[in-house]
Z-matrix of the N, CA and C atoms (Angstrom, degrees):
N
C 1 1.482
C 2 1.436 1 114.14
N 3 1.416 2 115.57 1 142.56
C 4 1.486 3 117.93 2 179.11
C 5 1.505 4 107.78 3 -92.43
N 6 1.349 5 116.88 4 166.75
C 7 1.423 6 122.14 5 -174.89
C 8 1.583 7 112.38 6 -60.97
N 9 1.375 8 115.39 7 -41.86
C 10 1.460 9 114.71 8 175.42
C 11 1.477 10 115.70 9 -61.20
N 12 1.243 11 119.38 10 -33.94
C 13 1.478 12 126.09 11 178.35
C 14 1.458 13 106.67 12 -67.37
N 15 1.401 14 121.03 13 -49.00
C 16 1.424 15 129.25 14 179.95
C 17 1.540 16 108.52 15 -55.42
N 18 1.302 17 119.62 16 -47.32
C 19 1.559 18 123.78 17 -176.31
C 20 1.530 19 104.74 18 -68.76
N 21 1.282 20 120.81 19 -41.95
C 22 1.403 21 117.79 20 -179.75
C 23 1.483 22 112.47 21 -61.92
N 24 1.337 23 116.37 22 -43.40
C 25 1.559 24 119.94 23 179.50
C 26 1.541 25 105.28 24 -59.53
N 27 1.332 26 119.74 25 -44.49
C 28 1.443 27 119.13 26 -176.30
C 29 1.527 28 108.94 27 -61.27
N 30 1.302 29 117.51 28 -45.77
C 31 1.493 30 125.14 29 -174.65
C 32 1.582 31 102.96 30 -60.30
N 33 1.308 32 114.89 31 -50.61
C 34 1.499 33 116.94 32 -179.38
C 35 1.524 34 115.33 33 -58.27
N 36 1.305 35 114.64 34 -38.32
C 37 1.398 36 121.24 35 -178.60
C 38 1.565 37 111.94 36 -66.23
N 39 1.447 38 120.15 37 -41.61
C 40 1.315 39 124.74 38 -175.53
C 41 1.485 40 118.07 39 -88.33
N 42 1.335 41 116.68 40 -33.28
C 43 1.543 42 120.45 41 -178.53
C 44 1.473 43 108.44 42 -59.61
N 45 1.415 44 108.61 43 139.80
C 46 1.471 45 118.52 44 177.93
C 47 1.468 46 108.98 45 -135.24
N 48 1.364 47 118.98 46 122.57
C 49 1.421 48 124.17 47 172.04
C 50 1.591 49 108.57 48 -61.00
N 51 1.259 50 115.46 49 134.30
C 52 1.471 51 116.81 50 173.27
C 53 1.443 52 118.55 51 76.40
N 54 1.349 53 115.59 52 17.43
C 55 1.520 54 117.62 53 -168.55
C 56 1.547 55 106.45 54 -71.17
N 57 1.293 56 120.92 55 -43.22
C 58 1.437 57 119.29 56 -179.17
C 59 1.468 58 118.50 57 -60.28
N 60 1.380 59 114.99 58 -40.37
C 61 1.485 60 125.71 59 169.53
C 62 1.525 61 108.61 60 -55.36
N 63 1.289 62 116.09 61 -49.07
C 64 1.496 63 120.88 62 -169.88
C 65 1.536 64 106.33 63 -66.93
N 66 1.351 65 118.89 64 -43.49
C 67 1.465 66 118.95 65 177.21
C 68 1.448 67 111.08 66 -63.68
N 69 1.349 68 120.25 67 -43.70
C 70 1.431 69 123.89 68 -177.67
C 71 1.543 70 107.85 69 -61.13
N 72 1.302 71 119.05 70 -44.32
C 73 1.518 72 121.93 71 179.47
C 74 1.481 73 109.84 72 -61.99
N 75 1.344 74 116.03 73 -44.87
C 76 1.549 75 117.04 74 -179.97
C 77 1.523 76 108.93 75 -56.00
N 78 1.404 77 115.04 76 -53.09
C 79 1.381 78 116.34 77 -178.59
C 80 1.492 79 115.67 78 -52.16
N 81 1.332 80 114.32 79 -41.38
C 82 1.555 81 120.25 80 178.97
C 83 1.584 82 105.22 81 -67.05
N 84 1.279 83 118.59 82 -45.08
C 85 1.520 84 121.25 83 -174.39
C 86 1.563 85 109.85 84 -62.94
N 87 1.318 86 117.74 85 -35.72
C 88 1.529 87 120.48 86 -179.64
C 89 1.563 88 112.17 87 -87.37
N 90 1.277 89 113.74 88 -2.68
C 91 1.479 90 116.62 89 173.89
C 92 1.411 91 116.82 90 83.00
N 93 1.342 92 117.02 91 25.97
C 94 1.520 93 121.75 92 175.56
C 95 1.510 94 108.60 93 -78.58
N 96 1.384 95 114.25 94 128.78
C 97 1.493 96 114.74 95 179.85
C 98 1.594 97 106.58 96 -78.53
N 99 1.325 98 114.90 97 116.68
C 100 1.405 99 116.59 98 -174.38
C 101 1.580 100 117.76 99 -65.11
N 102 1.271 101 108.91 100 -19.36
C 103 1.578 102 109.32 101 -176.42
C 104 1.549 103 107.55 102 -89.49
N 105 1.257 104 121.26 103 -1.88
C 106 1.505 105 121.49 104 178.96
C 107 1.583 106 111.15 105 -137.25
N 108 1.307 107 114.83 106 37.79
C 109 1.498 108 117.31 107 178.33
C 110 1.475 109 109.93 108 -69.89
N 111 1.394 110 111.33 109 142.81
C 112 1.516 111 117.00 110 174.51
C 113 1.560 112 108.20 111 -113.30
N 114 1.263 113 116.19 112 174.94
C 115 1.458 114 121.53 113 176.80
C 116 1.497 115 106.72 114 -69.76
N 117 1.331 116 123.59 115 -28.52
C 118 1.464 117 126.32 116 178.30
C 119 1.563 118 106.99 117 -70.74
N 120 1.294 119 115.30 118 -40.09
C 121 1.519 120 114.43 119 178.28
C 122 1.480 121 111.66 120 -64.58
N 123 1.278 122 117.61 121 -32.05
C 124 1.478 123 119.43 122 -178.51
C 125 1.594 124 114.47 123 -87.71
N 126 1.269 125 114.51 124 -21.68
C 127 1.520 126 118.69 125 -172.99
C 128 1.540 127 111.93 126 -47.20
N 129 1.344 128 123.60 127 -41.57
C 130 1.438 129 115.77 128 178.18
C 131 1.496 130 119.73 129 -66.51
N 132 1.346 131 113.05 130 -17.57
C 133 1.435 132 121.81 131 -178.71
C 134 1.502 133 111.81 132 -95.28
N 135 1.400 134 116.80 133 -39.28
C 136 1.473 135 114.49 134 -170.36
C 137 1.471 136 112.91 135 -121.33
N 138 1.332 137 120.11 136 13.62
C 139 1.437 138 123.71 137 168.76
C 140 1.481 139 113.98 138 -114.72
N 141 1.352 140 113.61 139 52.49
C 142 1.494 141 119.60 140 -175.00
C 143 1.464 142 109.57 141 -83.97
N 144 1.360 143 117.33 142 73.88
C 145 1.416 144 124.83 143 174.08
C 146 1.473 145 107.89 144 -145.08
N 147 1.328 146 118.52 145 164.13
C 148 1.439 147 121.76 146 173.55
C 149 1.457 148 116.17 147 -52.99
N 150 1.319 149 119.97 148 120.63
C 151 1.483 150 126.21 149 176.82
C 152 1.539 151 113.01 150 89.87
N 153 1.341 152 117.09 151 2.53
C 154 1.456 153 121.20 152 177.33
C 155 1.529 154 115.18 153 44.66
N 156 1.294 155 116.79 154 -155.47
C 157 1.470 156 122.64 155 -179.26
C 158 1.514 157 117.22 156 -52.03
N 159 1.342 158 112.64 157 -37.84
C 160 1.511 159 114.18 158 177.31
C 161 1.566 160 114.09 159 -60.13
N 162 1.333 161 113.80 160 -35.02
C 163 1.468 162 119.18 161 175.68
C 164 1.516 163 110.98 162 -62.90
N 165 1.300 164 115.17 163 -46.23
C 166 1.407 165 119.19 164 179.43
C 167 1.495 166 114.31 165 -57.76
N 168 1.358 167 115.05 166 -43.11
C 169 1.462 168 122.74 167 -177.06
C 170 1.646 169 106.24 168 -68.36
N 171 1.284 170 117.59 169 -37.15
C 172 1.436 171 123.56 170 -178.62
C 173 1.508 172 109.61 171 -65.42
N 174 1.358 173 113.28 172 -46.25
C 175 1.529 174 117.62 173 -179.59
C 176 1.511 175 107.55 174 -64.71
N 177 1.281 176 119.77 175 -41.45
C 178 1.513 177 121.91 176 -174.40
C 179 1.601 178 106.11 177 -63.93
N 180 1.367 179 117.70 178 -38.96
C 181 1.433 180 118.77 179 -177.52
C 182 1.531 181 108.39 180 -67.71
N 183 1.367 182 115.28 181 -41.31
C 184 1.530 183 119.52 182 179.05
C 185 1.541 184 106.28 183 -62.41
N 186 1.339 185 121.36 184 -39.80
C 187 1.447 186 124.03 185 -179.49
C 188 1.456 187 111.25 186 -69.16
N 189 1.393 188 119.66 187 -14.32
C 190 1.471 189 124.28 188 -178.59
C 191 1.528 190 109.93 189 59.00
N 192 1.337 191 114.69 190 49.87
C 193 1.467 192 119.03 191 176.48
C 194 1.567 193 108.38 192 -71.65
N 195 1.376 194 106.89 193 141.22
C 196 1.529 195 117.42 194 177.26
C 197 1.471 196 111.60 195 -118.05
N 198 1.337 197 113.62 196 157.31
C 199 1.527 198 119.08 197 176.74
C 200 1.496 199 108.90 198 -60.61
N 201 1.315 200 109.72 199 136.75
C 202 1.524 201 120.63 200 -179.33
C 203 1.479 202 113.78 201 85.96
N 204 1.181 203 120.41 202 -0.43
C 205 1.505 204 121.50 203 175.72
C 206 1.461 205 110.70 204 -66.09
N 207 1.301 206 122.50 205 144.18
C 208 1.401 207 128.37 206 172.95
C 209 1.590 208 112.73 207 -97.94
N 210 1.288 209 115.26 208 117.63
C 211 1.413 210 120.55 209 -169.74
C 212 1.587 211 107.96 210 -116.73
N 213 1.306 212 119.08 211 137.26
C 214 1.482 213 126.80 212 175.25
C 215 1.546 214 104.19 213 -107.11
N 216 1.293 215 115.91 214 113.70
C 217 1.409 216 119.29 215 179.62
C 218 1.664 217 107.63 216 -105.01
N 219 1.361 218 107.31 217 100.56
C 220 1.512 219 117.24 218 -176.91
C 221 1.402 220 109.92 219 -80.71
N 222 1.377 221 112.71 220 127.76
C 223 1.445 222 114.89 221 -179.53
C 224 1.467 223 113.69 222 74.41
N 225 1.308 224 117.42 223 25.96
C 226 1.493 225 124.82 224 -171.60
C 227 1.552 226 119.37 225 -73.65
N 228 1.299 227 112.33 226 -0.72
C 229 1.516 228 116.19 227 172.54
C 230 1.522 229 113.58 228 54.59
N 231 1.352 230 115.59 229 -128.45
C 232 1.447 231 120.61 230 -179.61
C 233 1.484 232 113.06 231 -72.14
N 234 1.305 233 122.55 232 -17.66
C 235 1.435 234 124.49 233 174.31
C 236 1.393 235 115.72 234 98.48
N 237 1.381 236 124.38 235 15.41
C 238 1.352 237 127.20 236 179.07
C 239 1.531 238 114.12 237 -55.85
N 240 1.398 239 116.22 238 -54.63
C 241 1.446 240 115.00 239 173.12
C 242 1.497 241 115.85 240 -57.17
N 243 1.303 242 114.85 241 -40.36
C 244 1.557 243 118.33 242 179.10
C 245 1.473 244 112.09 243 -57.11
N 246 1.292 245 115.83 244 -49.10
C 247 1.530 246 120.21 245 176.80
C 248 1.503 247 111.74 246 -59.87
N 249 1.307 248 111.70 247 -38.31
C 250 1.571 249 116.67 248 -179.51
C 251 1.596 250 107.54 249 -64.00
N 252 1.311 251 116.03 250 -42.62
C 253 1.481 252 119.66 251 179.46
C 254 1.467 253 111.88 252 -66.34
N 255 1.319 254 116.14 253 -33.75
C 256 1.549 255 122.55 254 179.80
C 257 1.420 256 108.52 255 -68.08
N 258 1.376 257 118.78 256 -52.24
C 259 1.463 258 121.13 257 -170.61
C 260 1.514 259 109.91 258 -77.89
N 261 1.364 260 119.36 259 -47.68
C 262 1.430 261 119.64 260 -173.57
C 263 1.493 262 115.60 261 -80.63
N 264 1.272 263 117.62 262 -29.95
C 265 1.477 264 126.05 263 -174.67
C 266 1.566 265 114.74 264 -109.81
N 267 1.289 266 113.96 265 -12.81
C 268 1.462 267 124.87 266 179.23
C 269 1.570 268 113.62 267 62.73
N 270 1.396 269 114.97 268 34.52
C 271 1.392 270 121.78 269 178.15
C 272 1.482 271 110.17 270 -90.39
N 273 1.342 272 113.59 271 162.80
C 274 1.449 273 121.18 272 172.52
C 275 1.507 274 109.42 273 -102.87
N 276 1.407 275 116.66 274 121.82
C 277 1.432 276 117.12 275 -168.71
C 278 1.499 277 112.77 276 -122.25
N 279 1.219 278 121.72 277 131.46
C 280 1.371 279 129.34 278 168.03
C 281 1.501 280 117.07 279 -100.49
N 282 1.296 281 118.68 280 112.31
C 283 1.457 282 121.86 281 179.58
C 284 1.539 283 109.62 282 -89.90
N 285 1.307 284 120.98 283 135.60
C 286 1.371 285 122.31 284 173.18
C 287 1.540 286 105.98 285 -132.74
N 288 1.299 287 115.73 286 129.43
C 289 1.482 288 122.17 287 179.13
C 290 1.540 289 107.18 288 -144.88
N 291 1.340 290 110.15 289 155.23
C 292 1.491 291 120.20 290 -174.79
C 293 1.606 292 109.43 291 -82.48
N 294 1.389 293 116.12 292 -23.04
C 295 1.441 294 117.31 293 -177.84
C 296 1.454 295 111.29 294 -91.63
N 297 1.320 296 113.17 295 108.82
C 298 1.543 297 122.26 296 -176.66
C 299 1.574 298 111.62 297 -53.85
N 300 1.362 299 116.80 298 -42.19
C 301 1.471 300 122.46 299 178.91
C 302 1.501 301 112.09 300 -61.48
N 303 1.277 302 119.26 301 -30.72
C 304 1.472 303 125.12 302 178.82
C 305 1.541 304 110.51 303 -73.06
N 306 1.330 305 111.88 304 -44.57
C 307 1.467 306 123.24 305 178.69
C 308 1.551 307 108.89 306 -60.55
N 309 1.332 308 117.40 307 -50.23
C 310 1.416 309 122.40 308 178.75
C 311 1.550 310 111.60 309 -59.52
N 312 1.353 311 115.23 310 -45.87
C 313 1.483 312 118.18 311 179.34
C 314 1.569 313 109.33 312 -64.12
N 315 1.329 314 115.10 313 -43.38
C 316 1.468 315 119.32 314 178.41
C 317 1.566 316 112.80 315 -58.33
N 318 1.290 317 114.97 316 -38.21
C 319 1.572 318 121.04 317 177.38
C 320 1.484 319 105.37 318 -64.74
N 321 1.280 320 115.14 319 -45.68
C 322 1.584 321 117.07 320 -176.58
C 323 1.503 322 109.05 321 -59.20
N 324 1.340 323 117.22 322 -46.76
C 325 1.443 324 123.45 323 -178.46
C 326 1.529 325 109.17 324 -61.10
N 327 1.257 326 116.20 325 -48.14
C 328 1.435 327 124.39 326 179.65
C 329 1.510 328 114.44 327 -58.92
N 330 1.435 329 113.21 328 -41.97
C 331 1.432 330 119.92 329 172.57
C 332 1.515 331 113.60 330 -60.47
N 333 1.296 332 114.39 331 -47.61
C 334 1.416 333 121.59 332 178.90
C 335 1.609 334 118.17 333 -52.49
N 336 1.457 335 104.65 334 -35.11
C 337 1.504 336 112.10 335 179.80
C 338 1.481 337 113.19 336 -94.86
N 339 1.379 338 115.87 337 5.00
C 340 1.468 339 119.20 338 -179.82
C 341 1.578 340 112.76 339 54.71
N 342 1.278 341 109.20 340 52.62
C 343 1.533 342 115.28 341 -178.08
C 344 1.583 343 109.58 342 -120.65
N 345 1.268 344 120.14 343 18.05
C 346 1.448 345 125.19 344 -174.96
C 347 1.560 346 110.68 345 -61.78
N 348 1.266 347 116.35 346 -27.55
C 349 1.468 348 116.81 347 -179.42
C 350 1.616 349 111.28 348 -80.97
N 351 1.320 350 114.55 349 -4.12
C 352 1.354 351 119.96 350 -176.57
C 353 1.646 352 116.03 351 -123.56
N 354 1.330 353 110.97 352 -21.81
C 355 1.450 354 115.23 353 177.93
C 356 1.601 355 108.86 354 -137.80
N 357 1.305 356 109.07 355 128.91
C 358 1.452 357 117.22 356 176.90
C 359 1.519 358 109.70 357 -118.20
N 360 1.379 359 115.70 358 152.15
C 361 1.436 360 117.40 359 178.87
C 362 1.549 361 108.44 360 -125.87
N 363 1.289 362 118.02 361 143.31
C 364 1.408 363 118.65 362 171.92
C 365 1.579 364 111.88 363 -151.77
N 366 1.386 365 117.59 364 153.53
C 367 1.330 366 124.36 365 177.71
C 368 1.502 367 108.09 366 -81.13
N 369 1.306 368 115.99 367 134.59
C 370 1.448 369 119.60 368 179.44
C 371 1.521 370 108.76 369 -178.26
N 372 1.298 371 113.74 370 169.31
C 373 1.518 372 123.33 371 178.58
C 374 1.513 373 113.38 372 -101.68
N 375 1.294 374 114.50 373 131.65
C 376 1.516 375 117.02 374 179.63
C 377 1.546 376 111.10 375 -61.36
N 378 1.423 377 116.32 376 -23.03
C 379 1.368 378 119.88 377 -178.38
C 380 1.561 379 115.56 378 -92.55
N 381 1.323 380 114.15 379 4.69
C 382 1.481 381 120.32 380 179.21
C 383 1.547 382 109.22 381 -150.62
N 384 1.311 383 118.41 382 63.63
C 385 1.381 384 124.57 383 -167.55
C 386 1.558 385 108.69 384 -72.05
N 387 1.266 386 117.88 385 134.51
C 388 1.495 387 123.07 386 -176.48
C 389 1.563 388 115.68 387 -85.53
N 390 1.256 389 119.06 388 27.43
C 391 1.472 390 125.67 389 -175.23
C 392 1.427 391 118.15 390 -117.33
N 393 1.255 392 118.08 391 148.21
C 394 1.451 393 121.71 392 176.76
C 395 1.585 394 112.33 393 -68.51
N 396 1.301 395 114.90 394 147.13
C 397 1.496 396 114.89 395 175.11
C 398 1.423 397 113.38 396 -52.89
N 399 1.268 398 124.26 397 149.34
C 400 1.406 399 125.44 398 173.84
C 401 1.535 400 115.64 399 73.88
N 402 1.303 401 115.68 400 7.24
C 403 1.508 402 121.67 401 -174.68
C 404 1.549 403 109.60 402 -70.69
N 405 1.360 404 120.49 403 -19.91
C 406 1.475 405 123.25 404 -173.96
C 407 1.431 406 113.95 405 -128.70
N 408 1.258 407 122.04 406 146.92
C 409 1.397 408 126.26 407 173.01
C 410 1.636 409 114.87 408 -72.32
N 411 1.262 410 110.00 409 -35.48
C 412 1.577 411 120.29 410 -178.08
C 413 1.536 412 109.84 411 -141.13
N 414 1.287 413 116.30 412 140.26
C 415 1.414 414 126.95 413 169.14
C 416 1.477 415 108.15 414 -103.21
N 417 1.321 416 118.69 415 116.60
C 418 1.428 417 127.32 416 -174.88
C 419 1.535 418 108.71 417 -110.16
N 420 1.328 419 116.89 418 129.29
C 421 1.375 420 123.80 419 170.75
C 422 1.527 421 108.46 420 -137.81
N 423 1.292 422 115.26 421 126.29
C 424 1.438 423 117.85 422 -174.92
C 425 1.634 424 107.93 423 -130.92
N 426 1.374 425 116.28 424 103.77
C 427 1.419 426 119.93 425 -178.28
C 428 1.472 427 115.47 426 61.77
N 429 1.337 428 117.98 427 27.23
C 430 1.422 429 120.46 428 172.13
C 431 1.564 430 117.22 429 -113.15
N 432 1.322 431 108.66 430 -25.04
C 433 1.461 432 116.16 431 -179.06
C 434 1.538 433 112.78 432 -61.05
N 435 1.303 434 114.17 433 -28.70
C 436 1.482 435 118.10 434 177.69
C 437 1.534 436 117.13 435 -53.11
N 438 1.398 437 106.87 436 -31.65
C 439 1.488 438 117.69 437 -173.45
C 440 1.516 439 114.33 438 -87.21
N 441 1.335 440 118.87 439 3.31
C 442 1.432 441 121.73 440 -176.86
C 443 1.619 442 105.15 441 -120.29
N 444 1.367 443 110.35 442 114.26
C 445 1.430 444 121.82 443 -172.72
C 446 1.578 445 111.84 444 -66.49
N 447 1.337 446 118.73 445 -38.12
C 448 1.405 447 122.04 446 -176.75
C 449 1.515 448 111.18 447 -88.75
N 450 1.401 449 115.08 448 78.18
C 451 1.445 450 121.19 449 -174.42
C 452 1.529 451 111.44 450 -66.40
N 453 1.227 452 118.38 451 -35.95
C 454 1.525 453 119.34 452 177.74
C 455 1.486 454 111.07 453 -58.67
N 456 1.341 455 117.12 454 -43.71
C 457 1.476 456 118.94 455 -178.07
C 458 1.534 457 111.77 456 -74.69
N 459 1.362 458 112.83 457 -32.11
C 460 1.538 459 119.17 458 176.77
C 461 1.574 460 108.02 459 -59.69
N 462 1.258 461 113.37 460 -53.69
C 463 1.484 462 118.00 461 -174.03
C 464 1.479 463 114.83 462 -84.10
């Protein structure tokens, strides 16, 4: 398999039609007030990795994140960890993910939380980042590296 084929397989595996609407509908169904959502309200939906939000917070402390740092969250999916880093550590986070449906859903959740000045989302490949060198203080990846076969190129 070549890298482009690997990335297309990953994209096809994760992309979900109607993901934003499904998340919106679940939030309404469970009675979450959309105008006052918190990272804790969203954690069961957007921190789907081992250890949930507590693990994100622990990793951030270990990384010694500071207010104002620029973080690139590679493979950040819906952006749960990114919003946690923005709210709890006052970082500016850019999420890049290959699955457009996750990026769109992440943008929706970030919009609902009024965090657009602190978290941005964009579609892109971890193996072909569209950023200048030295654009970020920290490169963050939480449970996404396992999906990228070319580890040497990733790291």
